[in-house]
N, C-alpha and C positions, 0 to 999 in steps of 0.2 A: 145589424150586420154580425155582431159577435155571436148571437144565438144561431144564426144561419150557419156560420163556420163551425160552431160547436156541433150542431146537428149533423152536418156533413162528415165531420171527423168521427163522430160516434157511429154513423152509418157505415163509413169505410172500415172502422174497427170491427164492427159486427160481421161485415162481409168477409174480412180477412180471417177472422176467428173461425167462421164457418168453413171457409176454404181450407184452412190449416187443419181443421178437425174433420175433414170430409170422410176419411177412412173410418173414423170412430162412428160417424153418423151412418155410414154404410152398414156397420155391424148392427147398429140399433134397428135398421130397417130389416135386417135378416133375422134378428132374434126379437120376437114380440114381447112386450112387457105384460101381455095379457090384459085383463079387464081392470086396469088401474089407471086413474086419470093423471095426465101430465099437464103441468102448468108452465107458462113461460118463465125463464130464468131459474126457478127453483126445481123444475122437473117434477120428480115424485117426492121430493123432500118434505112437502107439506103433510105427508102421511106419517111422519115421525113424531107428530105431536101426541100428547097424551102421557099416561104413566108407563111404568115398566111392563105391566101386563099388556098394554096396547102395543108396545114395541115388539114384544114377543109374538103377539098375534099377527102382526104384520109380517114377521119373518116366516111364520108358519103358512100364512097366506101365499107369500111369494114361493115357498117350497111347493105348495099344491099346484100353483100355476105352472111352475117349471115341470113338474111331473106330468101334468096334462099335455105339455108341449114337447114331450120327448126328452125332458131333462134339462132344458135351458129356458131362461127368462132374462129380462133386463130391468135396470132400475137407474134412473138419473137422480143423482144427488147434486143439485146445482148443475155445474158443467162437467161433473165427473160421472162417467158411465161405469156401472157395475154390472157384471154378468153373473146371474145366479145359476149354479150348477147343482143338479141332483142326479145326474147320470154317472155311474161308477167308471165307465170307459172314458168319459170326458174328464172326470176328476183325475184318473190315472195319468192322462196326458199332461194336464195342467200342473199338477203338483210335482211331477218329475221335471217339468220344464221351467217353472217359475218358483224360485226359491225365496224371493223377497216378500216378506209379509207387509201388508198395507200399513203405511205410516199413519194413516188417519186415526186409527185406534191404538196402535202399538206405542206411539209416542207418549200416551197418557200413562200406560203401564210402566214405561221407562222412567217416568218421573220418580218412581220408587225403586225399581229393579235395575236401573241403569242399562248396561249392555248384557244383562243376564241372558243366557243362551236362547231361551224360548222367544224372547222379544228382540234379539240383536239382529243387526244387518248381516248379510251373508259373509263379508270379509272377517267379521268378528266371530260369527257363529261357527264357521267351518273349523278353524283350529281348536276352538273350545270343545266342540263336539268330539273330536278325536281324543281329547283328554278325559272327557266325562264318560264316554261310552263304556270303557272298561270298569268303571266304578259301579255300573248297573248290571254287571254280570250276575247270573243266577247264583254262583258261588257266594258272592257278596250279599245278595238279597236274602238267601236262605238263613243267614245268621240273624236277620231282623224278625223272623217269624216269632221267636221267643218274646221279643218286645211287643209285637202285636197281640200275642196271647195274654201276656201279663196285663197290658193296658185294657184289653177288651174284657178280661175277667173282672178287673176293677170296675169297668163301666156297668157290667151286669149286676154287681153288688150295689152300686150307687143308684140303680134303677129300682131296687126293691121298695123303697118308700112310695114310689108312684104306681107300682104294679097293683092292679085291682082297685085303683082309686079314681078311675075315669079318664077323660081325654087329657092328653098333654102332647107337647111337641118333642119328638125324638131328636130334633136338630142339635140342641145344645149338647146332648150326650155324645152324639156322633162327631160333632165338630171338635169338642175338647179331646175325645179319644184320638182322632186323627192328628190333632195338633201335638198332643203329648208324644204320640208314636213318631211323628216326623222329627220333632225336636230331639228326641232321644237317639233316633237312628242317624239323623243328619249331623247333629251337633254334639251328641254325647252328654246332653244336659237333661235332667228330669224337671220338667216345668210344673207338673202337678196341677195343671189347669182343670182337670176333671174334679178335683176337690177344692180348687180355688179359681173359679172362672173370672174373678176380678183381677187376675194377674195383669200387671201393667202392660207387658208386651202383648198379651192376648187382646186386650182392649184396644191398643194402638193398631194392631194388625187388622182387627175387624173394622175399625174406623177408617183406616186408609183404604181398605178394599171397597167400602161403601162409597167413599168420596170419589174414587176412580170411576166406579160404575156410574155414579151420578153425573160426572163430567162427560163421560162417553155419550150418554143419551141426551145431554143438554147442549145442543149445537151452539147456543149463544155463549157457552163457557169455553168453547174450543180455543179462541184466540188467547195467547198468554197474557197479553196486555189487559184483557178484561178479567181473566181468572185471577191473576195476581193482585188485582185491586179489590177483590171480594173478601169479606171476613172469613169465609170458609178456607181460603188459601192459608191463612195463619193457622187454623186448626189442622189443616193437612200437614203443614211443615212441622208443627209441634209433635204430631204423632209419628211422622216419618223419622224425626230425630230420635225418638224413643227406640224405634226399630234399629236404626243405624248404630246407636250407642251400645245397645245390647249385643248385636252381632259382632261389632268391632272388638268388644271386650272378650268375647268368646274366641275369636280368631287369634287374638294375642295370647290367650291362655293355651290354646291348642298348639301354637307355634312353640311355646316354651316347653310344653309336655313332650313334643316330638324331639325338640333339641336335647332334652334331658332323658329321652327314651323312657318316658313315664306315661304308660297307658293305663289309666285307672280302671277302665271297664273291660279290658282284655279283648275287646272287639274294635275293629276299625270303623269309625263313623265316615259318612260321606265327606265331611269337612277334612278329616285326616287323609282320606284317600285322594282328595283333590289337591291338597298341599303336596303330598308325596308324588302323585301322578304328574303334576305339572312341573316338578323339578325342585321341590323343597324351597329353600331360601331363594333360589334363583328362578323359581317358577312364578305362579300367580302372585300378583301383588295383593295387599290387604283389600284394596278396592275391588279387584276382580273376584276375590273370594267372597266378599260381602254380596256382590251382585248375584253370584251363583247360589249362595246359601238362601238369599231371599226368594229366588225363583223356586228352589226346592220346597221351601216352607209354604209359599203362596200356592203353587200348583199341587204339591203333595197333600196339603191339608184340605183344600177345597174339593179337589177331584174325588178323593176317597170319601170324604164326608157327604158330599152331595150324592154320589153314586150309592153308597150304603143306605142313606136315608130314603132314597127312592125305592130301593129294594124292600125296605121295611114297609113302606106304604103299599106297595103292590102285593106283598105277602099278606097284608091285612085284608086286602080286597079279593084275593084269590086263595081261599082256604084250602082248596084241593092241591094247589101248587105248594103251599106251605107244608101240608101234610107229607107230600112226597120228599120235601127237603128234610123234614124231621125223621122220616123213615130211613133216609140215607144216612143221617147222622147216627141213628140208632145202630145201623149196620156197622158203622165205623167205630163208634165208642161204646156200644152196648148200654148197660145201665150205669157205667162208671162216670165219674166226674173228673177224670184225668185231664191234664192240660193238653190242648191241641199242640201238635208238633208239625214241623215242616214235612215230615213223611205222610201226614194225614191229608194234606191238601190235594195231591193228585187223585185221591180216592173220592173226593167230593165232586163228582162229575155233574150231577144234576144241579147242585148249588152253583157250580160254575156256569151252567147253561142259564140259570135264573138270573144271575148277575149280568151276563152278556145280553140277554133279552131285555133286561131293564135298561142297560146302557144303549141298546138299539132304540127303544121307544122314547127314552128320556136322557139323551146324551148331555152330560154336564156342560160341555162346550157345544152349543147348537150350531154355531157358524165359525168359520175361519176365513180370513181374507188374504189374497195374494195379489201382488202387483205384476203386470205384464210389461216387460221392457223390450223383448224381441218378438217377432212374429211367431205365433203358435197356431198351427192348423188343427182344428178340432175334428173328431170323427164325423161330425155332421157336415164338414166341408167349410164351415165358417172360419175365417182367419182373424185371430185376436192380434191387436197391434199395441205398440207402446202408448201408454196413457190410459189404458183400460185396466180396471181392477176386477178380480174374480172373487165372488162369494161362494165358498163351498158350504152349501146349506146341508149340514150333517143330519139335521132332523129330517129333511126331505130325502136325502140319500138313503137313510135308514127306513124310510116308509115308501120307497119307490116300488109300486106293485109289479113292475116288470121283473124285478129281482127277488122280491119277497113274497109275491103271490097276492091273491085277492084278499087274504087275511092280514095284510101288512099292518093294519091298525089294531090287530088283536094281540094281546099278551099271551104268547105261546112259547114257553122256554124250549119245548121239544124240538123246535126248528133247528136249534144248535146241536142236536144229537143225531140229525138225519143225514149227515154227510157233509162234504165240503161246500163252501159257498160258490155261487156262480161266478163271482169276481172278487178278488181280494180287496177292492176299494169299496165294496158295498157295505162293509161294517168298519167304520173308522172313528170310534169314540175318542181315540187318542191321536187323531190325525193320521197321516199316511206318508209313505215314501221317506226320503232321507231326513225330512224335518218333522218326523213324528215325535211323540213324547217319549223320552228315554225312560220315564217312570211308569210305563204301562204295566210291566210285571209287578212292580212294587205296589201299585194301586190295587191290582187284582188280588194279590196275596193279602193285603191289608183288609180289603172288603170281605174276602172269603173267611178270614179268621174271625172278624168281628160279627158277621152275620151267623156263622156257625155257633159261636158261643152264645149269642143272643137267643137263637131259636132253640138251643139245648136247654136254656133256662126258662124261656117264656113262650107263651102263645101270643102271637101278634094279631090284634083285632082292630077293626075300623072304628072311627068315632061313633059314639053311642047313638047319636041322633041322625046318622047318615041313613037315608032311605035305601034299603037293600036293592031297590031297582036302579040306583045310581052307582052301585059298586064298580061296575065295569065301564063307566063313563070316563072319557079322557080327563086327566088332571088339568086344572087351570094352572098355567105357568107364567112366569115373568122373567125378564132379563135383569140380572144383577151380577154382571161380569160372567157368571155362569147362569144356567137355566135352573130356576128353583120354583117350587109350587107356591101358589098364592097363599095356601092355608098353612104353610110352614111345617109340613110333615106331621100333622096331628093324627094321633092314633091312640090305642089303648094296649096295655099289656096285662096278661094273666099268668101268674106263676104256674109252671108245670108240676111243681112239687106239692 
């Protein structure tokens, strides 16, 4: 009798759940998932098994399916329906209507950054955005080019021992360059990680980033009750504590300097501008400052380092493109080795196009996710409803042949010199609309500076044993919070002198 009642209760619960979610099921019938198999209960989540490369390949496959279907596809993760978008017009509508980022992944980043603006809920993000936006004005950013130039010149010197010595990974050099640049411009502290990559903060930063990425792709680690019982949670907490202690100490020092009107560097850092812009002693609390500083370090370091490293790899595989970049640099600098200045950056138009084309083909952040709370009518006529989440597949948007042409999968920087884009949302490596990344110009200036100084000093070559016939093949990529190549940016350098 008990089992009969239990069976009836479960049956009624399933029927009620399906009735309650009938509008979501209707969306699923209107937007096909393509040729991917759905299982009962788990939906398409069975496809998430495998390593980080397998996960990235799944995201790329979903993008191709969406592009083949006019820019839309769908994906069930258990009882949660995700709509995959690769059509710029649809992206424009959704990103302007849905401000909340999906909590499924954001909450794991918040275990480190708290309510830092990139990951915060809308009620917290909106007032912080108003305070942060002025700090990223071009007037403020221009003062940091000197830092980029100094740090990238140091990087080119540190590369001399490996130039002409065979294959190596450029990642460590780009990562420490970006990290030192961000810390000096954001905090006013010289970390010197380029010369000491064993810096405790740097190691803790890398470890925490890796652990967050690992948790995001390991569904069984999602419940807090499980994750906090694992040995790696203790490792995570220890490394997070290193980050917190370091940033908290710097915040206190900066508050004292501002109180005593003692600016040692003569330039205002992001931290100082946030303290003053929020109202000084009556503005941001130390906790709020820590959250925003960690976001700047996390996003600023990885975005610039990943983007610049991809540029190096593609320059190594497309020598004609690299030669055009070098010719442009010669036009600007001649035979001199004078330092790059902020006035030089607008003259590096082809280099700018190369960086944009690299970000188009290999966006550091390949997907973003938004939650739908109110009805949103898409250009296709489909109405999204509360309970659905949307995956903006940036990789797919950037390779949509409707907007980029039949050569969407071809590396061709000239496309960014041929006139305006068909739609502003077809190129969104730093997201789009009001929740886009405030550090967009900062990252572009940093990447242009470091690539310019690298190419002035070295010729970038592909790995020695790479078959020439494979030079133009797509790079194998993996998901590690950001999209990174499986081979870790391996290449060679040859001194131009």
